[in-house]
C-alpha positions in Angstrom: 78.0 125.7 65.9 81.3 127.0 67.2 84.3 124.9 65.7 87.2 123.5 67.4 89.8 126.0 66.4 87.6 128.9 67.3 86.5 127.3 70.6 90.2 126.9 71.5 91.0 130.6 70.7 88.0 132.2 71.8 86.3 130.2 74.4 82.2 130.2 74.3 82.0 130.8 78.0 83.9 133.0 80.3 84.9 131.2 83.7 86.6 133.7 86.4 86.9 134.6 90.0 86.7 131.0 91.2 86.8 130.3 95.0 88.3 128.9 96.9 91.7 129.4 95.4 94.8 129.8 96.9 97.8 132.0 95.4 95.8 131.3 91.8 95.8 127.6 92.4 99.5 127.5 93.5 98.7 125.8 96.8 95.7 123.4 97.7 92.9 124.0 99.9 92.2 122.0 102.8 89.2 119.7 103.7 88.6 116.4 105.9 87.2 113.2 104.9 83.5 113.6 104.5 83.5 117.4 104.3 81.9 119.3 101.7 83.8 121.3 99.2 81.7 124.5 98.0 82.9 125.9 94.8 81.7 129.5 93.4 82.7 131.1 90.0 81.4 133.9 87.9 80.2 132.2 84.6 79.0 134.4 81.8 78.9 134.7 77.9 78.3 137.6 75.3 74.8 137.6 73.9 71.9 136.1 75.4 72.7 132.3 75.2 71.8 130.6 78.3 74.7 128.8 80.1 74.8 125.6 82.2 77.9 124.6 84.5 79.1 121.7 86.5 81.5 121.1 89.2 83.9 118.3 88.3 86.6 116.6 90.9 88.5 113.6 90.9 91.7 112.1 92.6 94.9 113.7 91.4 96.3 111.7 88.9 93.0 109.8 87.7 91.5 110.3 84.3 87.8 110.0 85.1 86.1 113.2 86.4 83.2 113.0 89.0 80.5 116.0 88.5 77.6 117.7 90.0 75.5 120.4 88.5 76.1 123.9 89.5 73.5 126.2 90.4 72.9 130.1 89.3 73.1 132.3 92.5 73.0 135.8 91.3 74.5 138.2 89.0 76.5 135.8 87.1 77.7 133.8 90.0 77.4 130.1 90.3 77.7 127.6 93.0 78.4 123.8 93.3 79.0 121.5 96.2 80.5 118.1 96.4 81.5 116.0 99.2 85.1 114.3 99.6 85.4 110.7 100.8 89.1 109.9 100.7 92.2 111.1 102.3 94.4 112.3 99.4 94.9 115.1 97.2 92.1 115.8 94.7 91.8 118.3 91.9 88.6 120.3 91.1 87.5 122.5 88.1 84.5 124.1 86.8 83.0 123.4 83.2 80.5 125.7 81.3 78.9 125.3 78.2 76.1 127.1 76.0 72.9 125.1 77.1 71.2 125.3 73.8 68.0 123.3 75.0 67.3 125.9 77.7 68.2 128.5 75.2 65.3 127.3 72.8 62.8 126.8 75.6 63.4 130.4 76.5 63.0 131.9 73.2 60.1 129.6 72.3 58.3 130.4 75.3 59.0 134.2 75.0 57.8 134.4 71.5 54.7 132.2 72.3 53.7 134.4 75.1 54.3 137.5 72.8 51.5 136.1 70.6 53.9 135.6 67.4 51.8 133.3 65.3 54.1 131.4 63.1 56.8 129.4 65.3 56.9 126.3 62.9 60.7 127.0 62.4 61.4 127.5 66.0 59.4 124.0 66.6 61.8 122.3 64.2 64.8 123.6 65.7 63.6 122.4 69.0 63.2 118.9 67.3 66.3 118.7 66.0 67.9 119.6 69.5 66.1 116.7 70.8 67.0 114.1 67.9 70.7 115.2 68.7 70.7 114.4 72.3 68.8 111.0 71.5 72.2 110.2 69.3 74.3 111.3 72.5 72.0 109.1 74.8 74.0 106.0 76.0 70.6 104.5 77.4 68.5 103.1 74.6 65.1 104.0 76.7 66.2 107.2 77.3 67.2 107.9 73.4 63.7 106.4 72.7 61.8 108.8 74.7 63.7 111.7 73.3 62.8 110.5 70.1 59.1 110.5 71.1 59.0 114.0 72.4 60.6 115.1 68.8 58.0 113.4 66.9 55.3 115.2 69.1 56.9 118.5 68.7 57.0 118.1 64.6 53.3 117.1 65.0 52.2 119.9 67.3 50.8 123.3 67.3 52.7 126.1 69.4 50.6 125.9 72.3 51.2 121.9 72.7 55.1 122.4 71.8 55.2 125.2 74.5 53.7 122.5 76.9 56.2 119.7 75.9 59.2 122.1 76.2 58.5 122.4 79.9 57.8 118.5 80.6 59.8 117.7 83.8 60.9 114.6 82.1 62.1 116.3 79.2 63.9 118.8 81.1 65.7 116.0 83.2 66.7 114.2 79.7 67.9 117.1 78.1 70.1 117.8 81.2 71.3 114.3 81.4 72.4 114.5 77.7 73.4 118.1 77.1 75.4 119.5 74.2 78.9 120.4 75.5 80.5 120.8 72.0 80.9 124.4 73.3 82.3 123.6 76.8 85.0 125.6 78.5 87.0 124.4 81.5 89.0 126.1 84.1 92.4 125.4 84.0 94.7 124.4 85.3 92.4 122.6 87.9 93.3 123.6 91.6 93.9 121.0 94.1 92.3 120.3 97.4 94.1 118.1 100.2 91.7 115.7 102.1 92.9 114.7 105.4 91.7 112.3 108.2 89.1 113.8 110.7 92.2 114.4 113.1 93.6 116.9 110.9 90.4 119.4 112.0 89.1 117.8 115.3 91.5 116.8 118.1 92.3 117.2 121.5 96.0 117.2 122.3 98.0 116.5 125.7 101.8 117.1 126.0 104.0 115.8 128.4 107.5 114.8 129.1 108.0 110.7 129.1 110.5 111.3 131.8 108.4 113.1 134.3 105.4 111.0 133.9 105.7 109.6 137.5 106.3 113.1 139.1 109.4 111.9 140.5 112.0 114.5 141.6 115.1 112.5 141.8 114.9 110.2 138.7 113.2 109.9 135.5 110.5 107.7 134.2 110.5 105.4 131.2 108.2 105.0 128.3 106.5 101.9 129.7 106.1 103.9 133.1 104.4 106.6 130.9 101.2 104.5 130.4 99.3 105.6 133.5 99.7 109.2 132.4 98.4 108.4 129.0 95.4 106.6 130.6 94.7 109.8 132.7 94.7 111.8 129.8 92.4 109.4 128.1 90.2 109.9 131.3 90.2 113.7 130.9 89.0 113.1 127.0 92.1 113.7 125.2 92.9 111.8 122.0 96.4 112.8 120.9 99.4 112.4 123.3 102.5 114.6 122.2 105.7 113.7 123.4 108.7 116.3 123.1 111.8 114.7 121.8 112.6 110.9 122.9 116.0 110.7 121.3 119.3 110.5 122.8 120.4 114.0 124.8 124.1 115.2 124.1 126.5 115.9 127.0 128.7 118.6 125.5 127.4 121.9 127.1 124.8 120.3 128.5 122.3 122.7 130.4 121.1 122.4 134.1 118.2 123.6 135.8 116.6 126.6 134.7 118.9 126.8 131.8 122.1 127.2 133.7 125.4 126.8 131.9 126.7 124.4 134.3 125.0 120.9 134.6 125.6 118.3 137.4 126.2 114.6 136.4 122.6 113.8 137.4 120.9 116.5 135.3 119.1 115.0 132.4 119.8 117.8 129.7 117.4 119.4 127.3 115.7 116.9 125.1 115.9 119.3 122.3 119.8 119.0 122.1 119.5 115.7 120.2 122.1 113.3 119.7 125.0 111.5 121.5 127.0 108.3 121.3 123.6 106.2 121.5 122.5 107.7 118.3 120.5 110.6 116.6 117.0 111.2 115.3 116.3 107.5 114.7 117.1 106.5 118.3 115.4 106.4 121.6 117.1 108.0 124.5 118.5 105.2 126.6 117.1 106.6 129.9 113.6 106.1 128.3 113.9 102.4 127.0 114.3 101.1 123.8 112.6 101.2 120.2 110.6 98.1 121.0 109.4 100.2 124.4 108.4 102.8 122.0 106.4 100.2 119.7 104.8 98.9 122.6 103.7 102.3 124.0 102.4 103.7 120.6 100.4 100.2 120.3 99.0 100.6 123.9 97.9 104.1 122.9 96.0 102.7 119.7 94.3 100.1 121.8 92.7 103.2 124.0 91.7 104.9 120.8 94.6 107.6 120.9 97.9 108.5 119.0 101.1 109.3 120.0 102.5 112.5 118.1 106.2 112.9 118.2 108.1 116.4 118.1 110.6 116.6 115.0 113.0 118.8 116.4 115.8 119.4 113.9 118.5 120.3 116.3 121.8 118.3 116.7 123.8 118.6 120.1 127.9 118.7 119.4 127.6 114.9 120.3 125.0 114.0 117.2 126.5 111.6 114.6 125.8 114.2 111.8 128.6 116.4 113.2 131.2 113.9 112.5 129.5 112.2 109.5 128.4 115.2 107.8 130.3 118.5 109.2 129.2 120.4 105.8 125.6 120.3 106.8 126.2 122.9 109.5 127.3 126.6 109.7 130.9 127.0 109.7 132.9 129.7 111.7 135.8 131.3 109.9 138.1 129.6 112.6 136.6 126.1 111.4 134.3 125.4 114.3 130.7 124.9 114.1 128.1 127.6 115.0 125.8 127.0 117.9 122.2 128.1 117.7 121.2 131.7 118.9 117.9 133.7 119.0 119.4 136.8 120.5 119.2 137.3 123.5 119.0 133.7 123.8 121.8 131.5 123.3 121.6 127.6 122.8 125.3 126.5 123.4 124.3 122.9 123.4 122.6 122.7 120.0 124.0 123.1 116.2 121.6 124.1 113.8 121.6 122.6 110.5 122.3 124.6 107.1 119.4 123.8 104.8 121.0 125.7 101.8 124.5 124.2 102.3 126.2 122.7 99.1 125.4 119.3 99.8 121.5 120.4 100.5 120.0 117.3 98.7 121.5 114.7 100.7 120.6 116.7 103.9 117.0 117.1 102.8 116.6 113.4 101.8 118.0 112.6 105.2 115.5 114.6 107.3 112.6 113.2 104.9 113.9 109.6 106.0 113.5 110.6 109.9 110.0 111.3 109.3 109.5 108.0 107.3 111.2 105.9 109.8 108.8 107.0 112.6 105.9 106.8 110.3 107.1 103.2 109.8 106.7 102.6 113.5 103.4 103.8 113.8 103.5 107.7 114.4 101.2 109.4 112.2 101.2 113.0 113.7 104.4 115.3 114.0 104.6 118.5 115.7 107.3 120.4 114.1 109.7 122.7 116.1 110.4 125.9 114.6 109.7 125.0 111.0 109.9 129.2 110.2 113.8 128.8 110.4 114.0 126.5 107.5 113.3 127.0 103.9 109.6 126.9 102.7 110.8 124.6 99.5 112.3 122.4 102.2 108.9 121.7 103.7 107.2 121.3 100.5 109.5 118.8 99.5 109.2 116.9 102.8 105.8 116.9 103.5 104.7 116.0 99.9 107.3 113.1 99.9 106.1 111.9 103.3 102.4 111.8 102.2 103.3 110.1 99.0 104.1 107.1 101.3 101.8 107.9 104.1 98.8 109.9 103.2 97.6 110.0 106.6 100.6 111.7 108.3 99.9 115.1 110.0 102.1 117.9 110.5 101.6 120.7 113.4 103.4 123.9 112.8 104.8 125.3 115.9 105.9 128.5 114.4 105.2 131.5 116.7 106.5 134.2 114.0 105.6 136.9 111.6 101.7 136.1 110.2 102.8 135.9 106.6 105.3 133.2 107.4 102.8 131.3 109.3 100.3 131.6 106.5 103.3 130.5 104.1 103.8 127.2 106.3 100.4 126.5 106.2 100.1 126.9 102.3 103.2 124.8 102.0 101.7 121.6 103.6 101.4 122.1 107.3 98.0 120.3 108.4 97.6 122.8 111.6 99.5 125.6 113.2 99.9 127.0 116.5 98.4 130.4 116.7 98.6 133.9 118.7 95.7 132.7 120.9 98.2 132.3 123.8 98.5 136.1 123.9 94.9 137.1 122.8 93.0 137.9 126.0 90.7 140.8 125.4 87.2 140.8 123.7 88.4 142.9 120.6 91.6 140.9 120.5 89.8 137.4 120.3 87.0 138.7 118.2 89.3 140.3 115.6 91.8 137.3 115.6 89.4 134.5 115.3 87.2 136.1 112.9 90.5 136.4 110.5 91.1 132.7 111.1 87.6 131.3 110.6 85.7 133.7 108.3 88.3 135.1 105.8 90.1 132.8 103.0 92.6 131.7 105.8 89.9 129.0 106.9 90.8 127.2 103.2 94.2 126.5 104.4 94.9 127.3 107.9 93.8 125.3 110.8 94.3 126.8 114.2 95.5 124.6 117.2 95.0 126.5 120.3 97.4 126.2 123.1 96.9 128.2 126.3 100.5 127.2 127.5 103.6 125.3 126.3 106.9 124.2 128.0 108.3 127.4 126.3 105.5 129.8 127.4 103.7 130.4 130.4 101.5 133.8 129.6 101.0 136.6 132.0 97.2 135.9 132.4 98.1 132.6 133.6 100.9 133.9 136.1 98.6 136.3 137.6 95.0 135.2 137.1 95.0 131.8 139.3 92.7 129.1 139.0 89.9 130.8 137.1 92.5 132.0 134.6 93.2 128.5 133.8 89.3 127.6 133.4 88.7 130.7 131.1 91.7 129.9 128.9 90.5 126.2 128.9 87.0 127.1 127.9 88.2 129.5 125.3 90.9 126.8 123.6 88.2 124.1 123.5 85.4 125.9 122.0 87.0 128.8 119.8 88.5 125.9 117.8 88.1 122.3 116.9 91.6 121.7 117.6 93.3 122.4 121.0 95.8 121.2 123.4 97.5 121.6 126.7 100.9 121.3 128.2 101.0 119.0 131.3 100.6 121.1 134.6 97.9 123.2 133.1 95.4 121.0 134.6 97.3 121.6 138.0 97.3 125.4 137.5 101.0 125.4 137.6 101.9 129.2 137.2 105.3 129.7 138.9 107.4 131.7 136.5 110.9 133.2 136.2 111.0 136.7 137.2 109.9 139.1 134.5 109.6 136.4 131.8 106.7 134.2 130.5 108.8 130.8 131.3 108.2 128.3 133.7 110.5 128.3 137.0 112.3 124.8 137.1 111.0 124.0 133.9 110.9 120.3 133.2 112.9 121.2 130.0 116.0 121.0 132.3 115.1 118.8 135.0 112.9 116.0 136.1 109.7 117.5 137.3 108.4 116.7 140.7 104.2 116.6 140.5 101.4 115.2 142.4 98.9 114.8 139.6 95.9 114.8 142.1 97.1 118.2 143.9 94.4 120.2 145.4 93.0 123.0 143.3 93.3 121.1 140.0 90.7 121.5 137.0 90.9 117.8 135.8 87.0 117.7 136.4 86.6 121.0 134.4 88.7 119.8 131.6 87.0 116.6 131.3 83.6 118.1 131.1 84.9 120.5 128.4 86.1 117.6 126.3 83.0 115.5 127.0 81.1 118.3 125.6 83.2 118.4 122.5 82.8 114.8 121.7 78.8 115.2 122.1 78.5 118.0 120.1 79.2 118.1 116.3 79.0 121.8 116.2 82.2 122.2 118.3 84.0 119.9 116.3 83.8 121.9 113.1 86.4 124.8 112.7 85.1 127.5 110.4 81.3 127.9 112.1 82.5 130.1 114.6 80.4 133.3 114.8 80.7 136.3 117.4 77.4 137.8 119.0 76.9 141.0 120.8 77.3 141.2 124.8 76.9 144.8 126.2 79.8 144.2 128.8 83.1 144.4 127.0 84.5 141.7 129.8 81.8 139.1 128.6 82.7 137.3 125.0 79.6 135.8 123.5 80.1 133.5 120.5 78.5 130.2 119.1 78.7 127.1 116.7 76.1 125.4 114.9 75.6 122.8 112.4 74.3 123.6 108.9 71.1 121.8 109.7 70.5 123.3 113.1 70.3 120.3 114.8 73.1 121.0 117.2 73.4 124.8 118.1 76.0 126.0 120.9 76.3 129.2 122.5 79.3 130.0 124.6 79.2 133.0 126.9 82.8 133.7 129.1 83.9 136.3 131.5 87.2 137.2 130.5 88.2 138.8 133.7 89.5 136.1 136.3 89.4 138.6 139.2 85.7 139.7 139.1 82.1 138.7 138.5 80.4 140.3 135.7 77.0 140.5 134.1 75.7 141.6 130.7 72.8 141.5 128.3 73.4 139.4 125.5 71.7 139.4 121.8 71.0 135.7 120.9 70.9 135.2 117.4 67.5 133.6 117.3 66.9 134.6 113.8 69.7 131.8 112.6 68.0 129.1 114.8 65.1 128.7 112.3 62.6 129.3 115.1 59.3 131.1 114.7 59.4 134.6 116.3 58.4 134.8 120.0 58.9 130.6 120.5 60.3 129.8 123.6 63.6 127.9 123.7 65.8 126.1 126.2 69.3 126.9 126.8 70.8 123.9 128.6 74.3 124.7 130.4 76.6 121.7 129.5 79.1 122.7 132.3 76.4 122.9 135.3 73.5 121.1 133.8 71.3 124.1 134.6 68.6 125.0 132.4 66.8 128.0 131.3 63.9 129.0 129.3 64.3 132.0 127.1 62.3 134.2 124.8 63.3 136.4 122.0 66.8 137.9 121.6 67.8 139.7 124.6 68.8 137.9 127.6 70.7 138.3 131.1 73.8 136.4 132.1 76.0 136.9 135.1 79.2 134.7 135.8 81.4 134.7 138.9 85.0 133.2 137.8 85.5 132.0 141.3 82.4 129.7 140.7 82.2 129.1 136.8 83.3 131.8 134.5 81.7 130.5 131.6 78.3 128.9 130.1 78.4 126.5 127.3 74.5 126.5 126.2 73.2 123.9 124.0 69.9 125.5 122.7 66.9 123.1 122.6 63.6 124.1 121.0 60.1 122.8 122.0 58.7 119.5 120.3 55.3 118.7 119.4 55.0 117.2 122.9 55.9 120.5 124.5 58.9 119.2 125.8 62.4 120.8 125.1 64.5 118.5 123.0 
């Protein structure tokens, strides 16, 4: 027996190398409701005693632990799995102890098999273990059975005792009432943030409400934006993302194409927030009223959609904060307030806030109150503009504070910045993040990048939301690759990640750029945008098919099940996603070259399907509805970007009736 003081000073069992663990437990790992948390750890002790372990988890702040046994893997590695069903912060740990019954069972059997004749003392030791378990049993029937087994052991010879020791019923009883007097627990327990499913699986559609009607001479209102939401719904999107909808400043207002001179009819940049009509808690009068916004949120929810708002911490020179709290801004030596700059870009219509000002506590609280205000009006998702330019402790403060009142709120970080900062923001609490997908085009770039996102420890805390375009970014591949490039990038975005989005105009293949820059010509950031939403050459049907395929195939709704496979041609990218049960197997083949037809032999991972070697299987192209019967591993594909630049195959095996299902 190991006594309390010694156990505390010298734990009986060593628990180390616990995974998943982010920064030694400083930050939580992430899951969604209904998702498994698989935990592994190295568990061992000195000597030859047998150890046992359990995975324990609970809601943060609760006293009672849930637990499930851990299983031995190999080389002192143990693994346990639990399923998390509540959107909240949980904590988990591993507890391990000396398994006295299993140790006795192993010792007795070893000696019996070795032919040692006198095992009476060992039998008495076993009987005593069973009697101690009977005293721990809270079920009278279980206690009685344990005592019966004990009596039988005391009255039996070695051969009979060996049989009793391996009774399945006895093993279950002893596992139910173990002696945990030597238990060691991993401390402090790490945390896991459990979000609603939309944190992992969603299709976003971004548009400026003022351009919803596609009119050049005037802007649309919030109420006039409903048809655009309905069309996004028809294309299969479930999140509608609005750039800022707040009053726009007049001082230094920008004109078309970021010109420094604006005409009276120019609407200004939505990111220059604040005027005499209000600040971040107000609606731009040109769009309508707060009541109109509430109506639109409700209409979106009726359609099974949600509206995400842009949280842009920018203030125009006309923002109420400038007069009420000038100390919140960066002051120049001459007493004026410094406008925003990101050399060589200048934003004369925006004042940035100083999050390390002397009155920072009041500023931080005010920023949190903005999110709480809009959450009170039904918004549960926020896209955050340039979070990498604000202190990480601020984001920890804001996100934890908001989620304390609204646990279902999600945050998307728009941080095209250094990789380490992007990772740090995800650890600080951002639910999702923009990625470098926008600029990853080659087979090597895509394979390396998405392997890092989904197959390293990044998958535990970083969820990549893929955007082929944004109002700020029109990448070169879209400028030059024509309609096929848009189709290719749409397939990649929709299938490489369970999270993706497009900025309106993508479905129309808009690609007019400012010369030599990755920016839209006549960007609607600065003006009303004239559009024909049914313009010839659009790819709305293609996007609709992609979103339908995502909805109908659970494998594409998961994030970290992405695997890349071999294609002999470097212009062909081959990858797949499948469920753990292999009841949904998706293979994706994409021609990355928007200009030329390519073919390739590909190596299908039949060994991962659970099929018998040599079995025929069918690949059903969910984009074209074509079906092919394939055998073995090596198969041929050919893709013309002008016709169909990709295959999305669902693998079907032959059933007992001879049909593929």
